[in-house]
VOBA-1610 file (N, C-alpha, C; in pm, whole numbers, padded with zeros to 5 digits, always signed):
BEGIN
Met+11635+07461+08496Met+11744+07536+08440Met+11829+07592+08555Thr+11955+07581+08544Thr+12045+07626+08648Thr+12079+07774+08629Ala+12141+07832+08730Ala+12179+07973+08724Ala+12281+07998+08615Ala+12368+07902+08595Ala+12471+07919+08491Ala+12408+07919+08352Glu+12307+07837+08333Glu+12239+07835+08204Glu+12163+07965+08180Leu+12099+08019+08286Leu+12028+08147+08273Leu+12126+08259+08242Gln+12244+08254+08303Gln+12345+08357+08280Gln+12390+08355+08134Arg+12402+08237+08076Arg+12442+08228+07936Arg+12334+08278+07844Gln+12209+08263+07882Gln+12100+08308+07797Gln+12084+08460+07802Arg+12095+08520+07920Arg+12079+08665+07938Arg+12198+08720+08015Pro+12291+08775+07952Pro+12407+08829+08024Pro+12369+08958+08097Leu+12435+08985+08208Leu+12414+09107+08285Leu+12487+09220+08213Thr+12408+09314+08163Thr+12466+09424+08085Thr+12469+09551+08167Gly+12531+09655+08112Gly+12536+09785+08179Gly+12398+09842+08202Trp+12304+09816+08111Trp+12167+09867+08127Trp+12098+09800+08246His+12125+09672+08264His+12067+09602+08379His+12121+09661+08510Val+12251+09683+08515Val+12313+09741+08635Val+12259+09881+08660Leu+12243+09960+08553Leu+12187+10095+08568Leu+12044+10089+08622Ala+11964+09997+08571Ala+11825+09983+08617Ala+11821+09944+08765Ile+11908+09851+08806Ile+11914+09811+08947Ile+11957+09930+09034Phe+12056+10003+08989Phe+12107+10119+09062Phe+12001+10227+09076Val+11936+10264+08966Val+11831+10368+08968Val+11711+10322+09050Gly+11672+10196+09036Gly+11559+10144+09113Gly+11586+10146+09263Gly+11706+10104+09301Gly+11740+10104+09444Gly+11742+10243+09504Phe+11805+10337+09433Phe+11808+10474+09486Phe+11671+10542+09481Ser+11588+10503+09385Ser+11451+10557+09380Ser+11373+10517+09504Ile+11390+10394+09546Ile+11322+10347+09669Ile+11372+10426+09789Ile+11503+10444+09800Ile+11561+10519+09913Ile+11509+10663+09915Ile+11508+10728+09800Ile+11462+10867+09792Ile+11313+10876+09825Ala+11233+10782+09776Ala+11088+10784+09803Ala+11061+10768+09952Val+11132+10677+10018Val+11113+10657+10163Val+11156+10783+10239Asn+11269+10843+10203Asn+11314+10964+10271Asn+11215+11079+10253Leu+11162+11095+10133Leu+11063+11201+10110Leu+10936+11177+10190Ala+10890+11053+10197Ala+10770+11021+10276Ala+10794+11051+10425Leu+10908+11013+10477Leu+10938+11040+10618Leu+10952+11189+10645Ala+11018+11262+10556Ala+11033+11407+10574Ala+10898+11477+10567Phe+10813+11437+10475Phe+10680+11498+10463Phe+10600+11476+10591Asn+10600+11354+10642Asn+10525+11326+10765Asn+10584+11397+10886Ala+10715+11413+10891Ala+10777+11485+11003Ala+10734+11631+11004Val+10733+11694+10888Val+10693+11835+10879Val+10543+11850+10903Arg+10464+11758+10853Arg+10318+11766+10867Arg+10274+11754+11012Thr+10344+11675+11092Thr+10303+11654+11231Thr+10379+11741+11330Phe+10465+11831+11284Phe+10541+11918+11374Phe+10447+12014+11446Pro+10450+12019+11580Pro+10354+12100+11653Pro+10376+12250+11641Gly+10488+12294+11594Gly+10509+12437+11578Gly+10615+12489+11672Lys+10631+12619+11668Lys+10737+12679+11748Lys+10690+12706+11889Glu+10782+12705+11978Glu+10755+12724+12121Glu+10745+12873+12155Thr+10823+12955+12088Thr+10824+13099+12113Thr+10854+13173+11984Glu+10813+13297+11976Glu+10836+13378+11855Glu+10984+13402+11832Ser+11057+13438+11938Ser+11198+13466+11925Ser+11271+13409+12046Ser+11352+13308+12022Ser+11423+13248+12134Ser+11526+13345+12193Tyr+11577+13436+12112Tyr+11673+13534+12163Tyr+11606+13628+12264Ile+11489+13680+12228Ile+11417+13770+12319Ile+11375+13696+12445Ala+11328+13573+12430Ala+11288+13494+12547Ala+11407+13468+12638Ser+11525+13452+12582Ser+11643+13423+12663Ser+11690+13543+12745Gln+11652+13664+12704Gln+11696+13784+12774Gln+11641+13790+12916Asn+11521+13736+12937Asn+11458+13741+13069Asn+11455+13605+13138Phe+11518+13505+13078Phe+11507+13369+13130Phe+11558+13357+13273Asp+11678+13405+13299Asp+11735+13391+13433Asp+11654+13465+13538Thr+11607+13585+13504Thr+11526+13664+13598Thr+11394+13593+13628Asp+11327+13544+13522Asp+11200+13473+13540Asp+11218+13345+13621Arg+11324+13270+13591Arg+11349+13145+13663Arg+11375+13173+13811Ala+11454+13276+13842Ala+11483+13310+13981Ala+11355+13348+14056Ala+11267+13425+13989Ala+11141+13465+14053Ala+11052+13343+14078Gln+11049+13249+13984Gln+10968+13129+14002Gln+11025+13040+14113Glu+11156+13027+14117Glu+11218+12945+14222Glu+11200+13009+14360Ala+11195+13142+14365Ala+11176+13211+14493Ala+11038+13181+14552Leu+10941+13149+14468Leu+10809+13111+14519Leu+10815+12982+14600Gly+10908+12893+14564Gly+10923+12766+14636Gly+10808+12670+14611Trp+10741+12684+14499Trp+10626+12599+14471Trp+10668+12460+14426Met+10592+12362+14470Met+10602+12225+14422Met+10469+12193+14354Val+10475+12155+14227Val+10355+12128+14150Val+10341+11977+14134Glu+10225+11927+14171Glu+10196+11784+14158Glu+10078+11769+14062Thr+10097+11688+13961Thr+09991+11666+13863Thr+09958+11518+13855Asn+09834+11492+13820Asn+09788+11355+13799Asn+09689+11357+13683Leu+09718+11279+13581Leu+09632+11272+13463Leu+09579+11132+13447Thr+09446+11121+13440Thr+09382+10994+13407Thr+09308+11014+13275Ala+09241+10912+13229Ala+09169+10921+13102Ala+09054+11022+13110Thr+09008+11054+13231Thr+08890+11141+13244Thr+08913+11267+13326Ala+09028+11280+13393Ala+09048+11397+13480Ala+09195+11437+13488Leu+09214+11567+13509Leu+09347+11624+13531Leu+09342+11695+13665Arg+09438+11662+13753Arg+09444+11724+13885Arg+09578+11795+13897Leu+09573+11920+13944Leu+09692+12005+13958Leu+09693+12062+14099Ala+09790+12020+14180Ala+09802+12068+14318Ala+09933+12144+14331Val+09928+12258+14400Val+10046+12342+14420Val+10065+12362+14569Gln+10190+12340+14615Gln+10224+12363+14755Gln+10345+12455+14760Asp+10352+12536+14866Asp+10469+12622+14883Asp+10577+12545+14960Ala+10688+12613+14990Ala+10801+12547+15056Ala+10762+12490+15192Gly+10665+12551+15259Gly+10619+12501+15389Gly+10512+12396+15376Glu+10489+12346+15256Glu+10391+12243+15223Glu+10247+12287+15248Ala+10224+12417+15246Ala+10088+12468+15255Ala+10028+12471+15115Val+09899+12446+15107Val+09829+12447+14978Val+09825+12590+14925Val+09858+12604+14797Val+09856+12734+14731Val+09748+12730+14625Arg+09672+12840+14613Arg+09569+12849+14510Arg+09605+12963+14413Pro+09693+12934+14316Pro+09732+13038+14222Pro+09622+13063+14118Glu+09627+13178+14057Glu+09536+13209+13946Glu+09591+13141+13821Ile+09508+13064+13754Ile+09552+13000+13630Ile+09522+13095+13515Ile+09628+13140+13449Ile+09615+13234+13338Ile+09589+13160+13208Ala+09668+13055+13182Ala+09653+12976+13060Ala+09696+12833+13087Ala+09627+12740+13024Ala+09663+12599+13037Ala+09624+12528+12908Thr+09716+12447+12859Thr+09690+12366+12740Thr+09740+12225+12766Leu+09653+12130+12747Leu+09689+11989+12758Leu+09689+11932+12617Gly+09802+11873+12577Gly+09810+11818+12442Gly+09919+11715+12430Arg+09919+11653+12315Arg+10023+11554+12284Arg+10156+11625+12262Ala+10263+11552+12281Ala+10395+11610+12264Ala+10429+11631+12116Thr+10366+11556+12027Thr+10407+11557+11887Thr+10311+11624+11791Thr+10192+11661+11835Thr+10095+11722+11745Thr+10001+11812+11824Val+09945+11910+11757Val+09850+12000+11822Val+09706+11957+11797Ala+09688+11847+11724Ala+09553+11803+11688Ala+09468+11770+11810Asp+09529+11719+11917Asp+09454+11680+12037Asp+09459+11784+12148Asp+09511+11904+12120Asp+09521+12007+12223Asp+09384+12044+12278Met+09379+12066+12409Met+09254+12110+12474Met+09289+12207+12586Thr+09194+12290+12619Thr+09209+12385+12729Thr+09124+12333+12845Pro+09188+12280+12949Pro+09112+12225+13062Pro+09034+12335+13135Ala+08914+12303+13174Ala+08830+12395+13253Ala+08847+12357+13401Phe+08944+12422+13464Phe+08978+12389+13603Phe+08875+12444+13700Ala+08850+12366+13805Ala+08765+12408+13917Ala+08839+12375+14045Trp+08832+12462+14144Trp+08900+12445+14271Trp+08817+12353+14360Asp+08881+12247+14414Asp+08808+12154+14501Asp+08844+12171+14649Gly+08917+12278+14682Gly+08958+12303+14819Gly+09104+12267+14844His+09159+12178+14762His+09298+12136+14779His+09377+12146+14648Ala+09307+12138+14537Ala+09375+12136+14407Ala+09280+12182+14298Trp+09339+12213+14182Trp+09261+12243+14063Trp+09231+12111+13993Val+09106+12088+13956Val+09065+11964+13890Val+08987+12001+13765Ala+09016+11929+13655Ala+08946+11955+13529Ala+08907+11823+13464Pro+08784+11816+13412Pro+08748+11696+13335Pro+08815+11703+13197Val+08875+11594+13155Val+08943+11587+13025Val+08914+11451+12961Thr+08940+11442+12834Thr+08934+11316+12763Thr+09073+11291+12707Ala+09149+11208+12776Ala+09288+11183+12739Ala+09308+11034+12713Gly+09350+11003+12593Gly+09380+10864+12559Gly+09514+10823+12618Ala+09544+10698+12606Ala+09669+10646+12658Ala+09787+10709+12585Gly+09897+10727+12657Gly+10018+10779+12596Gly+10072+10900+12668Asn+10166+10968+12601Asn+10233+11084+12658Asn+10157+11212+12628Trp+10149+11299+12729Trp+10082+11428+12718Trp+10171+11535+12779Asn+10151+11658+12736Asn+10219+11773+12795Asn+10114+11870+12848Leu+10137+11920+12968Leu+10055+12028+13023Leu+10142+12153+13022Arg+10103+12250+12942Arg+10173+12380+12939Arg+10084+12476+13017Ile+10136+12521+13131Ile+10054+12602+13222Ile+10125+12729+13260Glu+10045+12834+13276Glu+10094+12963+13323Glu+10001+13006+13436Met+10062+13029+13554Met+09984+13069+13672Met+10044+13196+13730Arg+09963+13267+13809Arg+10009+13389+13874Arg+09995+13374+14024Ala+10104+13406+14095Ala+10103+13403+14241Ala+10030+13526+14294Ala+10000+13524+14423Ala+09929+13637+14486Ala+10009+13766+14474Asp+10143+13756+14469Asp+10225+13877+14458Asp+10246+13922+14313Gly+10183+13850+14218Gly+10192+13887+14076Gly+10300+13815+13998Thr+10378+13731+14063Thr+10485+13657+13995Thr+10425+13553+13901Leu+10472+13552+13777Leu+10427+13451+13681Leu+10504+13321+13702Phe+10433+13210+13692Phe+10490+13078+13708Phe+10452+12997+13585Arg+10552+12956+13508Arg+10528+12882+13384Arg+10597+12746+13392Arg+10527+12644+13344Arg+10586+12511+13339Arg+10528+12434+13220Arg+10611+12343+13169Arg+10565+12240+13076Arg+10589+12109+13148Ile+10481+12040+13178Ile+10487+11920+13259Ile+10452+11800+13174Ser+10540+11701+13170Ser+10515+11577+13096Ser+10431+11484+13180Leu+10327+11430+13118Leu+10235+11340+13187Leu+10217+11214+13104Arg+10170+11109+13166Arg+10147+10983+13094Arg+10018+10919+13144Val+09937+10876+13048Val+09817+10800+13080Val+09842+10655+13037Thr+09828+10564+13132Thr+09847+10423+13099Thr+09710+10359+13082Pro+09700+10267+12986Pro+09570+10204+12961Pro+09525+10114+13071
//
């Protein structure tokens, strides 16, 4: 049977067009709802309680951190995290680690708190990190009491 013969047997009516229209938009709406639900479900949360309050001290805090002249070098493998800090004169610095969180950029499900130990040149922590992108959010204190905060992007390759 040809298409012309089928057309003569069942004409395309307004109800057919409505069904096609509603069905197509139903698929679009269902996909959008599924994507929105998954985006909200995997959102890691807010970075700070109030961005306005955090912004009030941003320039002062940044200037104090830059005055330290620290260079932070990190290395993440599947089993270890190494954090080395040097001052402007390239001398090894041993800051006090106040807080550290290693986690994925997109979810808090894999977040861990590394247990750092000083090896004489750097802070080293055993970790279990799968392949992919990771963030190290660290807060350290200098000998003079200056707080040093960074979010460092890391990558583990398989």
